[in-house]
C-alpha positions in Angstrom: -20.8 -16.3 24.5 -17.7 -15.0 22.6 -16.3 -13.6 25.8 -16.6 -17.1 27.3 -14.6 -18.5 24.4 -11.9 -15.8 24.9 -11.6 -16.8 28.6 -11.5 -20.5 27.7 -8.6 -19.9 25.3 -6.7 -17.9 27.9 -7.1 -20.7 30.4 -6.0 -23.4 27.9 -2.9 -21.2 27.0 -2.0 -20.7 30.7 -2.6 -17.0 30.5 -5.3 -16.6 33.2 -3.0 -14.8 35.5 -2.1 -12.2 32.9 -4.2 -9.1 32.6 -7.1 -9.0 30.1 -6.1 -6.3 27.7 -7.2 -5.2 24.2 -3.8 -6.4 22.9 -4.4 -9.8 24.5 -7.9 -10.0 22.9 -6.5 -9.0 19.5 -3.8 -11.7 19.5 -5.4 -14.6 21.5 -6.7 -16.7 18.6 -3.4 -16.5 16.8 -1.7 -17.7 19.9 -4.3 -20.4 20.3 -3.8 -21.6 16.7 -0.1 -21.7 17.0 -0.2 -23.6 20.3 -2.4 -26.2 18.5 -0.1 -26.5 15.5 -2.3 -24.7 13.0 -0.2 -21.6 12.5 3.2 -23.1 11.8 3.7 -20.8 8.7 4.0 -17.7 10.9 7.6 -16.5 11.4 8.3 -16.0 15.1 11.2 -13.7 16.1 12.1 -10.8 18.3 11.5 -8.4 15.4 7.8 -7.6 15.4 7.5 -4.6 13.1 5.5 -6.5 10.5 3.5 -9.7 10.1 5.6 -12.4 8.5 4.6 -15.8 7.1 6.6 -18.4 5.4 5.5 -19.3 1.9 6.7 -21.2 -1.2 7.4 -19.2 -4.3 7.5 -20.7 -7.8 10.7 -19.4 -9.5 11.1 -20.9 -13.0 9.2 -24.0 -11.9 11.2 -24.5 -8.7 9.7 -23.9 -5.2 11.8 -21.5 -3.1 11.2 -20.6 0.6 10.3 -16.9 1.0 9.0 -14.7 3.8 5.9 -12.7 3.0 5.5 -9.7 5.2 2.6 -7.2 5.6 1.7 -4.2 7.7 -1.0 -1.6 8.1 -0.9 1.7 10.0 -2.7 5.0 10.2 -1.5 8.6 10.2 -4.8 10.2 11.3 -3.6 13.0 13.5 -0.9 14.4 11.2 -3.1 14.1 8.1 -5.9 16.0 9.7 -3.5 18.8 10.4 -1.2 18.8 7.4 -2.9 16.5 4.8 -0.1 16.2 2.3 2.7 15.5 4.7 0.7 13.4 7.0 -0.5 11.1 4.2 2.9 10.9 2.6 4.6 9.8 5.8 1.7 7.3 6.4 2.8 5.2 3.5 6.5 5.9 4.1 6.1 4.6 7.7 4.1 1.6 6.6 6.8 0.7 4.1 9.6 0.9 6.6 8.1 -1.7 8.9 8.4 -4.7 6.6 11.5 -3.1 5.0 13.2 -3.2 8.4 12.4 -7.0 8.3 14.6 -7.0 5.1 11.8 -7.5 2.7 11.2 -5.6 -0.6 7.9 -3.8 -0.4 6.1 -4.0 -3.7 2.3 -3.9 -3.1 0.1 -1.3 -1.4 -3.5 -0.4 -0.5 -4.8 2.9 0.7 -8.0 3.1 2.8 -9.3 6.5 4.1 -12.2 7.8 6.0 -13.8 11.3 5.5 -17.0 13.3 6.0 -19.1 14.4 3.1 -16.5 15.7 0.6 -19.3 16.9 -1.7 -20.6 19.3 0.9 -20.0 23.1 0.3 -16.8 24.4 1.8 -18.9 27.1 3.5 -20.2 24.4 5.9 -16.8 23.7 7.3 -16.6 23.7 11.1 -14.4 26.2 12.9 -11.0 24.8 13.6 -11.2 22.3 10.8 -10.0 22.2 7.2 -12.7 21.5 4.6 -13.3 17.7 4.2 -12.8 18.1 0.4 -9.4 19.9 0.9 -8.2 17.2 3.4 -9.2 14.3 1.1 -7.8 15.8 -2.1 -4.5 17.0 -0.5 -4.0 13.7 1.4 -4.6 11.7 -1.8 -1.8 13.7 -3.5 0.5 13.3 -0.5 0.1 9.6 -0.3 0.4 9.1 -4.1 3.3 11.5 -4.3 5.3 9.3 -1.9 4.2 6.0 -3.3 4.7 7.0 -6.9 8.2 8.4 -6.3 9.4 5.4 -4.4 8.0 3.1 -7.1 5.3 1.3 -5.1 2.3 0.0 -7.0 -0.9 1.0 -5.2 -3.4 -1.4 -6.7 -6.4 -0.8 -4.4 -7.7 2.6 -3.2 -10.9 3.1 -1.2 -12.3 6.1 0.7 -15.2 5.6 3.1 -17.6 8.4 4.1 -19.3 8.9 7.5 -20.1 12.1 9.4 -18.0 10.8 12.3 -14.8 11.1 10.3 -15.1 14.9 10.5 -13.9 14.4 14.1 -10.6 13.2 12.7 -9.8 11.8 9.3 -8.7 8.1 8.8 -5.6 7.8 6.7 -4.6 4.2 6.4 -1.9 2.5 4.5 -1.3 -1.2 4.1 1.7 -2.8 2.3 3.1 -6.2 1.4 6.8 -7.1 1.1 8.7 -10.3 0.5 12.2 -11.7 0.4 13.9 -15.0 -0.1 14.1 -16.6 3.4 17.8 -17.1 3.0 18.4 -13.4 2.8 17.0 -12.8 6.3 19.0 -13.5 9.4 17.5 -13.1 12.9 20.1 -13.1 15.7 20.2 -11.8 19.2 22.6 -8.9 19.6 25.6 -9.5 21.9 27.8 -7.2 23.9 30.3 -5.6 21.5 28.0 -5.5 18.5 27.5 -2.1 17.0 24.4 -0.1 15.9 24.6 1.7 12.6 22.2 4.5 11.7 21.6 4.7 8.0 19.4 6.9 5.7 18.1 10.4 6.3 19.4 13.0 8.6 17.7 14.1 11.8 15.8 17.4 12.3 13.1 18.8 14.5 10.3 17.6 12.3 8.1 15.1 14.0 9.3 16.0 17.6 6.2 15.1 19.7 4.5 13.3 16.8 3.8 10.1 18.7 2.4 11.7 21.8 0.7 14.4 19.8 -1.3 11.8 17.9 -3.0 10.8 21.2 -3.8 14.3 22.3 -7.3 15.8 22.0 -7.4 18.0 18.9 -8.9 21.5 19.5 -9.8 24.4 17.2 -6.2 25.6 17.6 -4.6 22.3 16.6 -4.4 23.1 12.9 -2.4 26.2 13.7 -0.2 24.9 16.5 0.6 21.2 15.9 2.0 21.4 12.4 5.6 20.8 13.6 4.6 17.4 14.9 4.1 16.2 11.3 7.2 14.5 9.9 8.7 15.5 6.5 8.9 12.6 4.1 11.6 11.9 1.5 10.6 9.0 -0.8 13.9 9.2 -2.7 15.9 8.5 0.4 13.7 5.5 1.3 14.0 4.1 -2.2 17.8 3.9 -1.6 17.2 1.8 1.5 14.9 -0.5 -0.4 17.6 -1.1 -2.9 20.2 -1.7 -0.2 18.0 -4.2 1.7 17.2 -6.1 -1.5 20.8 -7.2 -1.7 21.1 -10.5 0.1 24.9 -10.0 0.7 24.0 -6.9 2.7 21.0 -8.2 4.6 22.9 -11.3 5.8 25.3 -9.0 7.6 22.4 -7.6 9.7 21.6 -9.4 13.0 18.7 -7.3 13.9 17.0 -4.2 12.5 14.5 -1.5 13.5 13.0 1.4 11.6 12.7 4.9 13.0 9.1 5.8 13.7 7.4 7.0 16.8 9.9 7.9 19.5 12.9 8.3 17.2 16.3 7.2 18.6 14.8 6.3 22.0 12.6 3.5 20.4 14.3 2.6 17.2 17.7 2.0 18.8 16.4 1.5 22.3 14.5 -1.7 21.3 17.4 -3.4 19.7 19.1 -4.8 22.8 18.8 -4.7 26.6 22.1 -2.9 27.1 23.0 0.1 24.8 25.3 3.0 24.9 24.3 5.7 22.4 26.4 8.7 21.3 23.9 11.3 20.2 26.6 13.5 18.9 27.2 11.0 16.1 23.7 11.2 14.8 23.8 13.0 11.4 21.7 16.3 11.6 19.8 18.2 9.0 21.0 21.5 10.7 22.8 22.6 13.8 21.1 23.7 17.0 19.3 20.5 18.2 19.8 19.6 21.8 20.2 16.0 23.1 16.5 15.6 23.9 15.5 16.7 20.4 18.0 14.3 18.8 16.7 11.5 20.9 13.0 11.9 20.3 12.9 13.4 16.7 10.8 11.4 14.4 12.5 12.4 11.2 11.7 9.9 8.5 13.7 7.5 6.2 16.1 6.3 8.9 17.0 2.7 9.9 19.0 1.2 12.7 20.8 -2.1 12.2 22.9 -4.3 14.5 26.1 -5.8 12.9 29.2 -7.5 14.2 32.2 -5.2 14.7 34.1 -6.9 11.9 31.3 -6.3 9.5 31.0 -2.6 10.0 33.4 -1.5 7.2 31.8 -3.8 4.6 28.3 -2.7 5.6 29.0 1.0 5.5 30.8 0.6 2.1 27.7 -1.1 0.7 25.5 1.8 2.1 27.8 4.3 0.4 27.5 2.4 -2.9 23.8 3.0 -2.7 24.2 6.7 -2.0 23.2 6.2 1.7 24.9 7.8 4.7 25.7 5.3 7.4 27.4 5.9 10.8 28.0 4.0 13.9 26.0 5.6 16.7 25.8 3.0 19.5 27.2 -0.2 20.9 25.6 -3.1 22.7 26.7 -3.5 26.3 26.7 -6.3 28.8 25.1 -4.0 31.4 21.3 -4.0 30.7 20.9 -0.2 30.8 19.8 2.3 28.1 22.4 5.0 28.2 22.6 8.2 26.0 25.5 10.6 25.9 25.5 14.1 24.5 28.2 16.7 24.5 30.3 14.7 26.9 27.5 14.2 29.4 25.3 11.2 30.2 21.7 12.6 29.8 19.9 9.2 30.0 20.7 6.1 32.1 17.7 3.8 32.6 17.6 0.2 33.7 16.0 -2.2 31.2 14.0 -3.9 33.9 12.3 -0.5 34.6 11.6 0.1 30.9 10.2 -3.4 30.6 7.5 -2.7 33.2 5.7 -0.6 30.5 4.8 2.0 33.1 1.8 2.1 35.4 -0.9 -0.5 34.7 -4.3 1.1 34.3 -7.4 -0.8 35.2 -10.7 0.2 33.6 -14.2 -1.1 33.3 -15.7 -1.9 29.9 -19.4 -1.9 29.3 -20.8 -3.1 26.0 -24.2 -1.5 25.3 -26.6 -1.9 22.4 -26.9 1.2 20.3 -30.3 2.6 19.2 -29.2 2.6 15.6 -31.2 1.2 12.7 -29.7 -1.7 10.8 -28.0 -0.1 7.8 -27.9 -1.0 4.1 -31.5 -2.4 4.1 -33.4 -1.6 0.9 -36.5 -2.9 -0.8 -37.3 -2.4 -4.5 -39.9 -3.5 -7.1 -40.3 -3.6 -10.8 -41.9 -0.1 -10.7 -39.1 1.5 -8.7 -36.1 -0.7 -9.8 -34.4 1.9 -12.0 -34.7 4.7 -9.5 -33.6 2.5 -6.6 -30.6 1.1 -8.5 -29.5 4.6 -9.6 -29.8 5.7 -5.9 -27.4 3.0 -4.8 -24.9 3.5 -7.5 -24.8 7.3 -6.8 -24.6 6.9 -3.0 -21.4 8.4 -1.6 -20.2 5.0 -0.3 -21.1 3.1 -3.5 -20.1 5.5 -6.3 -17.1 5.2 -8.5 -13.8 6.5 -7.1 -11.9 6.2 -10.4 -10.7 9.8 -10.2 -9.1 9.0 -6.9 -7.6 5.6 -7.9 -5.9 7.0 -11.1 -3.7 9.4 -9.0 -1.9 6.3 -7.8 0.7 4.5 -9.9 -0.6 0.9 -10.2 1.8 -0.7 -12.7 5.3 0.3 -11.5 7.3 -2.8 -10.5 5.8 -4.9 -13.3 4.1 -7.1 -10.7 0.4 -6.1 -11.1 -1.9 -9.0 -11.9 -5.3 -7.3 -11.6 -5.7 -3.6 -12.7 -7.6 -1.7 -10.0 -10.3 -0.9 -12.5 -11.2 -3.7 -14.8 -12.3 -3.9 -18.4 -11.6 -2.0 -21.6 -13.3 1.1 -20.0 -11.4 0.6 -16.7 -14.5 1.1 -14.6 -15.3 -2.2 -12.6 -13.5 -1.9 -9.2 -11.4 -5.0 -8.4 -12.0 -7.1 -5.3 -8.5 -7.1 -4.0 -4.9 -6.1 -4.6 -3.1 -8.9 -6.6 0.6 -8.7 -7.5 3.2 -11.2 -8.3 6.1 -11.8 -5.9 9.1 -9.6 -6.6 11.4 -12.2 -8.1 14.4 -10.4 -9.5 15.7 -13.1 -11.8 13.4 -15.6 -13.4 9.7 -16.0 -13.8 7.1 -16.7 -11.1 3.3 -17.4 -11.1 3.1 -16.9 -7.3 1.0 -13.8 -6.4 0.2 -12.2 -3.1 -3.4 -11.1 -2.6 -4.5 -8.5 0.0 -8.2 -7.7 0.5 -9.9 -5.4 3.0 -13.3 -5.2 4.7 -15.1 -2.4 6.5 -18.4 -0.5 6.6 -18.7 2.5 8.9 -22.4 2.3 9.2 -22.4 -1.4 10.2 -19.7 -0.6 12.7 -21.8 2.3 14.1 -24.9 -0.1 14.4 -22.8 -2.7 16.2 -19.0 -2.7 16.7 -19.2 -6.4 17.3 -20.9 -7.1 13.9 -18.9 -4.4 12.2 -15.7 -6.3 13.0 -17.1 -9.7 12.2 -18.6 -8.6 8.9 -15.3 -6.8 8.0 -13.5 -10.1 8.3 -16.2 -11.9 6.3 -16.1 -9.2 3.6 -12.3 -9.4 3.3 -12.4 -13.2 3.1 -15.2 -13.2 0.5 -13.1 -10.8 -1.6 -10.2 -13.2 -1.4 -12.4 -16.1 -2.5 -13.8 -14.1 -5.4 -10.3 -13.2 -6.5 -9.4 -16.9 -6.8 -6.9 -16.8 -3.9 -6.0 -19.4 -1.4 -8.4 -18.1 1.2 -8.1 -20.9 3.8 -4.5 -19.9 4.3 -5.2 -16.2 4.8 -3.6 -14.4 7.6 -5.2 -11.2 9.0 -4.1 -7.9 10.4 -6.6 -5.3 11.8 -6.6 -1.6 12.0 -8.6 -0.3 15.0 -9.7 3.4 15.3 -12.0 4.6 18.1 -13.0 7.7 19.9 -11.0 8.9 22.9 -11.6 6.5 25.8 -11.2 8.8 28.8 -11.6 5.8 31.1 -15.3 5.7 30.4 -16.7 2.2 30.6 -19.1 2.6 27.7 -16.4 4.0 25.5 -14.1 1.1 26.3 -16.9 -1.2 25.5 -16.6 -0.3 21.8 -13.1 -1.7 21.1 -13.9 -4.6 23.4 -17.1 -5.4 21.4 -15.2 -5.0 18.1 -12.4 -7.3 19.2 -14.9 -9.9 20.5 -16.6 -9.8 17.1 -13.2 -10.3 15.4 -12.5 -13.3 17.8 -15.8 -14.9 16.8 -15.1 -14.5 13.1 -11.6 -15.8 13.5 -12.8 -18.9 15.4 -15.6 -19.6 13.0 -13.6 -19.1 9.8 -10.4 -20.5 11.2 -8.4 -17.5 10.0 -6.2 -16.0 12.7 -5.0 -12.4 13.0 -1.3 -12.1 13.5 -0.9 -8.3 13.8 -2.5 -5.0 13.8 -2.4 -1.3 14.8 -4.7 0.9 16.8 -5.6 4.6 17.3 -7.8 5.8 20.2 -8.1 9.5 19.6 -10.9 10.0 17.1 -12.8 12.7 19.1 -13.3 16.4 18.3 -15.6 18.4 20.6 -18.9 16.4 20.5 -17.9 14.4 17.3 -16.5 10.9 17.4 -15.3 8.6 14.6 -17.4 5.5 14.0 -16.0 2.4 15.9 -13.7 1.2 13.3 -12.0 -2.1 12.7 -10.7 -2.5 9.1 -9.7 -6.1 8.4 -6.9 -6.9 6.0 -6.6 -10.5 4.8 -3.4 -11.6 3.0 -2.7 -14.9 1.2 -1.2 -16.2 -2.0 -2.6 -17.3 -5.3 -1.5 -18.8 -8.6 -1.6 -15.7 -10.9 -2.9 -17.9 -13.8 -6.1 -18.6 -11.8 -6.8 -15.1 -10.5 -10.2 -13.8 -11.3 -11.6 -10.2 -11.8 -15.2 -9.1 -11.5 -16.0 -7.5 -14.9 -18.0 -9.5 -17.5 -15.6 -10.6 -20.3 -17.8 -11.5 -23.2 -21.4 -11.9 -24.4 -23.2 -15.2 -24.3 -21.8 -16.6 -21.0 -23.9 -18.0 -18.2 -24.3 -15.9 -15.0 -24.5 -17.8 -11.8 -25.4 -16.7 -8.3 -24.6 -18.1 -4.9 -26.8 -16.1 -2.4 -25.1 -14.8 0.8 -26.7 -13.9 4.1 -28.3 -10.5 4.7 -27.0 -8.5 7.7 -28.5 -9.9 10.9 -27.9 -10.2 14.6 -27.1 -13.9 14.2 -24.4 -14.5 11.6 -24.6 -18.0 10.0 -20.9 -18.7 9.7 -21.6 -22.3 8.6 -23.7 -21.1 5.7 -21.1 -18.5 4.7 -18.2 -21.0 4.9 -20.1 -23.5 2.8 -20.5 -20.8 0.1 -16.8 -20.1 0.2 -16.1 -23.8 -0.2 -18.7 -24.2 -3.0 -17.2 -21.4 -5.0 -13.7 -22.7 -4.5 -14.8 -26.1 -5.7 -16.6 -24.7 -8.8 -13.5 -22.7 -9.8 -11.3 -25.7 -9.4 -13.5 -27.8 -11.7 -14.9 -25.3 -14.2 -13.8 -22.4 -16.3 -14.9 -19.3 -14.4 -14.3 -16.0 -16.3 -15.4 -13.4 -13.8 -16.4 -13.3 -10.2 -17.4 -10.8 -7.6 -18.4 -11.0 -3.9 -21.8 -9.6 -3.2 -21.6 -6.8 -0.7 -23.5 -3.9 0.7 -25.4 -3.0 -2.5 -26.8 -6.5 -2.9 -26.7 -8.7 -5.9 -28.0 -6.1 -8.3 -25.1 -3.7 -7.5 -22.6 -6.5 -8.2 -24.3 -7.2 -11.6 -24.3 -3.5 -12.5 -20.6 -3.1 -11.6 -19.7 -6.2 -13.6 -21.3 -4.7 -16.8 -19.4 -1.4 -16.6 -15.8 -2.6 -17.3 -16.4 -3.8 -20.9 -19.9 -2.4 -21.5 -21.3 -5.9 -21.7 -24.8 -6.2 -20.5 -26.9 -9.0 -19.0 -30.3 -10.5 -18.9 -31.2 -12.0 -15.5 -34.1 -13.2 -13.5 -33.7 -12.7 -9.7 -36.0 -14.9 -7.6 -36.0 -12.3 -4.8 -36.1 -9.0 -6.6 -37.5 -7.1 -3.6 -34.2 -7.6 -1.6 -31.8 -7.5 -4.6 -30.3 -4.2 -3.4 -30.1 -5.2 0.3 -26.7 -5.8 1.8 -25.6 -9.4 2.0 -22.2 -11.0 2.6 -20.8 -14.4 1.7 -22.5 -14.6 -1.7 -21.0 -14.5 -5.2 -21.9 -13.6 -8.8 -19.8 -15.3 -11.5 -19.8 -16.2 -15.1 -18.8 -19.2 -17.1 -19.3 -20.5 -20.6 -20.1 -23.9 -19.1 -23.3 -25.4 -17.8 -22.6 -25.9 -14.0 -24.9 -28.1 -11.9 -25.8 -27.5 -8.3 -25.7 -23.7 -8.5 -28.3 -21.2 -9.5 -28.1 -19.8 -13.0 -29.8 -16.5 -13.2 -29.1 -15.4 -16.8 -26.6 -14.6 -19.5 -24.3 -11.8 -20.5 -25.4 -9.8 -23.6 -23.5 -7.7 -26.2 -26.0 -4.9 -25.6 -25.0 -2.5 -22.8 -28.2 -2.9 -20.8 -29.1 -4.7 -17.7 -32.5 -6.5 -18.1 -33.7 -7.6 -14.6 -36.9 -9.5 -14.4 -38.0 -7.9 -17.7 -37.2 -4.4 -16.5 -34.7 -2.7 -18.8 -32.0 -0.7 -17.1 -29.9 1.4 -19.5 -26.2 0.8 -19.0 -25.1 4.3 -19.9 -27.6 5.7 -17.4 -26.3 3.4 -14.6 -22.8 4.2 -15.6 -23.4 8.0 -15.4 -24.9 7.7 -12.0 -22.0 5.6 -10.8 -19.3 8.0 -12.2 -21.1 11.3 -11.6 -21.2 11.5 -7.8 -17.6 12.3 -7.2 -16.6 13.7 -10.6 -16.2 17.3 -9.2 -14.0 16.2 -6.3 -12.0 13.5 -8.0 -12.3 14.3 -11.8 -11.7 11.8 -14.5 -12.1 14.2 -17.4 -10.3 17.5 -17.8 -10.7 20.5 -20.0 -8.0 20.6 -22.7 -6.2 23.9 -22.7 -6.1 24.0 -26.5 -6.7 21.5 -29.2 -3.6 19.6 -30.1 -2.7 19.1 -33.8 -2.5 15.6 -35.1 1.0 14.3 -35.5 1.3 13.3 -39.1 2.6 9.9 -39.9 5.7 9.9 -42.1 6.1 7.1 -44.6 9.5 5.5 -44.0 11.1 2.2 -45.0 14.3 3.0 -43.2 15.5 0.2 -41.0 18.4 1.0 -38.7 20.8 -1.9 -38.3 23.4 -2.3 -35.7 27.0 -2.2 -36.9 27.7 -5.5 -35.3 25.6 -8.4 -34.0 26.2 -9.3 -30.3 24.8 -12.4 -28.8 24.6 -11.0 -25.2 24.7 -7.2 -25.3 25.6 -5.3 -22.2 23.0 -2.8 -21.0 24.2 -0.1 -18.7 21.4 1.5 -16.6 22.6 4.3 -14.3 20.5 4.7 -11.2 20.1 8.3 -10.3 18.5 9.7 -7.1 14.8 9.3 -7.8 15.0 6.5 -10.4 12.4 3.9 -9.5 11.9 1.6 -12.5 15.4 0.2 -12.9 14.4 -3.3 -11.8 11.5 -3.3 -14.2 13.7 -2.3 -17.1 16.5 -4.7 -16.1 14.1 -7.6 -16.0 12.8 -6.7 -19.5 16.3 -6.8 -20.9 17.3 -9.9 -19.1 14.3 -11.6 -20.4 15.6 -11.0 -23.9 19.0 -12.3 -23.1 21.0 -9.2 -22.3 23.5 -8.6 -19.5 22.4 -5.7 -17.3 24.7 -3.4 -15.3 22.8 -1.4 -12.7 25.0 1.3 -11.1 23.8 4.0 -8.6 25.1 7.5 -9.2 26.4 8.6 -5.8 26.0 12.2 -4.6 27.0 12.0 -0.9 29.8 14.5 -1.4 31.9 16.2 -4.0 34.4 13.4 -4.1 31.6 10.8 -4.6 30.2 12.8 -7.5 33.6 13.0 -9.2 34.0 9.2 -8.8 30.5 8.6 -10.1 31.2 10.6 -13.2 34.3 8.5 -13.8 32.3 5.3 -13.2 29.6 6.4 -15.6 32.2 7.1 -18.3 33.7 3.7 -17.8 30.4 1.9 -18.0 29.3 3.8 -21.1 32.6 2.6 -22.7 31.8 -1.1 -21.9 28.1 -1.0 -22.9 26.2 -1.8 -26.1 23.0 -0.2 -24.9 22.6 2.8 -22.6 19.3 2.9 -20.9 17.8 5.7 -18.9 15.1 4.4 -16.6 12.0 6.2 -15.3 11.3 7.8 -12.0 11.3 11.2 -10.3 14.8 12.5 -10.8 15.7 14.6 -7.7 12.0 14.7 -7.0 11.4 16.5 -10.3 13.0 19.6 -8.9 13.6 22.4 -9.6 10.2 22.8 -11.3 10.4 20.0 -13.9 11.6 16.5 -14.5 15.0 15.1 -15.4 16.9 18.3 -14.9 19.3 16.6 -12.6 20.0 13.8 -15.1 20.5 16.4 -17.9 23.1 18.2 -15.9 25.0 14.9 -15.5 24.7 14.2 -19.2 26.1 17.6 -20.0 29.2 17.0 -17.9 32.1 17.4 -20.2 33.4 13.8 -19.6 30.0 12.1 -19.8 29.1 14.1 -22.9 32.3 13.0 -24.6 31.7 9.4 -23.6 28.1 9.5 -25.1 29.4 11.1 -28.3 31.8 8.3 -28.7 29.1 5.7 -27.8 26.9 7.1 -30.6 29.8 7.1 -33.0 30.4 3.4 -32.5 26.8 2.6 -33.1 25.5 2.2 -29.5 21.8 2.3 -28.8 20.3 4.8 -26.3 16.8 4.3 -24.9 14.9 6.4 -22.4 11.5 6.0 -20.7 9.7 8.4 -18.4 12.3 10.6 -16.7 14.9 9.0 -19.0 13.0 10.0 -22.1 12.7 13.6 -20.7 16.5 13.7 -20.2 17.1 12.6 -23.9 14.7 15.4 -25.1 16.1 18.1 -22.9 19.7 17.3 -23.8 18.9 17.3 -27.5 19.8 13.7 -28.0 16.2 13.4 -29.1 15.1 14.3 -31.7 18.5 15.5 -33.0 20.6 12.4 -32.3 23.3 14.6 -30.7 23.6 17.1 -27.9 22.0 20.4 -28.7 21.7 23.6 -26.5 18.2 24.4 -25.6 16.5 27.2 -27.5 13.0 28.8 -27.6 12.1 26.3 -30.4 13.5 23.2 -28.7 10.9 20.4 -28.2 9.9 19.6 -24.6 7.4 17.6 -22.6 5.0 19.6 -20.4 2.4 19.0 -17.7 -0.8 17.3 -18.8 -4.0 19.3 -18.5 -5.0 17.4 -15.4 -1.8 18.7 -13.7 -1.5 15.4 -11.8 -0.4 11.8 -12.2 -3.0 9.8 -14.2 -2.5 6.0 -14.0 -4.5 4.3 -16.7 -4.2 2.1 -19.8 -4.4 4.1 -23.0 -4.5 3.2 -26.7 -1.4 4.5 -28.4 -0.9 5.4 -32.1 2.7 5.1 -33.3 3.6 7.9 -35.7 7.0 7.9 -37.4 8.4 11.4 -37.3 
């Protein structure tokens, strides 16, 4: 029936003569909605690196037109081989897509798929790295890049299924935004020039795109490492800063990021006629031939089209941001892609040939029913309730992943609305990633919300239902978060076994896409983008037929909800969903969405969660963990309370609400009383947190007991020598600084004037000039602020050493001495604080040479980034 709907939409759109392809199926409903005037908010342009929708953003109470962009992509093949680098470049590549669209990327999710990471390493298959090693190393790779670039990752989830042993799933999803007026989309004309900016080109990543589609063998771990690109988050941060400048982006007619295919694709896609000089491409080292330069997938590079008269201005702006930029190509009238190297023409291809997209392959697709039991079905009773609930909470796919989430910075950028783990105890997983729009100047209440949906076992049972339920789950999460779900736009990530032209294998993505079409039609929520991977096979193993759904929309940040219970004595309400079934009752599910939306609009709702694969009882248990607030409830269908259902909600309110089922109340006692059966909260909590503690620890042995820092009684108040109504704050931006915007906004909020100036290190001359600029800015400032980040990637072996070396420069040191003498205020956070300590400015108040007794900051006992809220005691010393 869904296939008939697909054919009918093709006919109505006049596409019957075009081939039926997976891409056509993935985009058909979006095309249909746009043709019928129901997708007018989608930005349509020749630049298709990211999904882009037009939204209104509230800035100081005034509505401004913005573009909201989002993108998801996987790095499965490289992460399987080289987990750290593969995962790092996964997020780096995902960022560059909306970044090339001139948006500022500020929000991220990370979804991954693995085998059983609790299994003994001795059970690892030949030719494979241990699942635990891949998962832990990949987590550190992704978080390392995201944390360095200053990207808040506010939703992290790892799925487990034996099929992911065939090849890991490493998936990044990001959201970016920009004022619409900053983005120009124009068609390149003959005479326009192409500028390559960012990182240099090397051999890393040569063959990465084609390698990702090859069959992995037992030798792949040893032989394919060179296909994995080398990431440099600090370089990409510079491009983010550059593209946040509207005066710069308005010079760009068209832009493309360097990913798969390198120069061939990134520059080759910009115009029909191009003449590229490969000798002008900046190289990491000598010895590359023309082919290697053309196909290298080295990271952190961008290509832009500008008018000839704008070249000098654009390059100058790049250099101000410490970015190399060179002209490497020109747009030609003749529609040929031409490449020169060492005085020879090594490529000359007609555009009409390239536009054929190669040989068209025709295959059969056969959708077959699998002999797989319906997953997530459970029954319980009053006698077995505790044991059954503990079993769900300690299940690999249901247990807490707090130790994984806390590796990722979730607050940088000062845009986070919902913490990934809610409550005082930071334990209740949030439903979605929710962050305010990156408004530089002014205050906004507009937030972007991204939610995902997927269950590998449902997908294995039926790819059709797996996709449909993924979309329902993502939408339900948006509803529970209080977002504008009816305006959600979707992007899908597909991941399947190697097709090998086998009809039954091709039937899997066909079935999944048909399921997605049905869900889109029924919910009225179109997909406007996506990415795919078709190489999840290793020997006899195959990945589960995967379609992860990402829904993106906006919300008023003041109305956003989180799932943890907030206080005792509130009513608990329940809107039942539908259990997993062959026939999905979309009308019922939509009515639930509408009912909850209406309730939230008319009543005070204090917490809300979407019921998912652990049933209503799992939702209740999770809601108690965040603040250790218990509940007493009566469930009319206790037997099925742990069975999967979607489209239902549990929420709390201090009000009496008619027309919805009240099942109980929250209690101060940390217990869950269900139909008179007492479930101890601490016991449930231990089961929830214990499963993955050894792999992703949350508690670490302290090397030695730290002595208490005694408080010193002091009435001393330091007063400024003069009162200044609008003090000038100078914030130097060093390579690796990533919180300068956060800091600047804090000062501007208090009425200060902020001067953000990059320290340029492109060459010796630039460094000398940067020192002079720094001295000049210190002389004009009232406050000198050193922001946080990862100075020079915290190399060599420690943070802030690069900054300290600059501070110890004779001229800078003298300027700071003079600044202190005239009563200037110096502040540092994170890396900046480290620099003050290592230079002696703290605690001595002046520069001091380091000695064996000098104070320092050292690694934590976890030896990793830990992102969480902590209680701080202030001790005057």
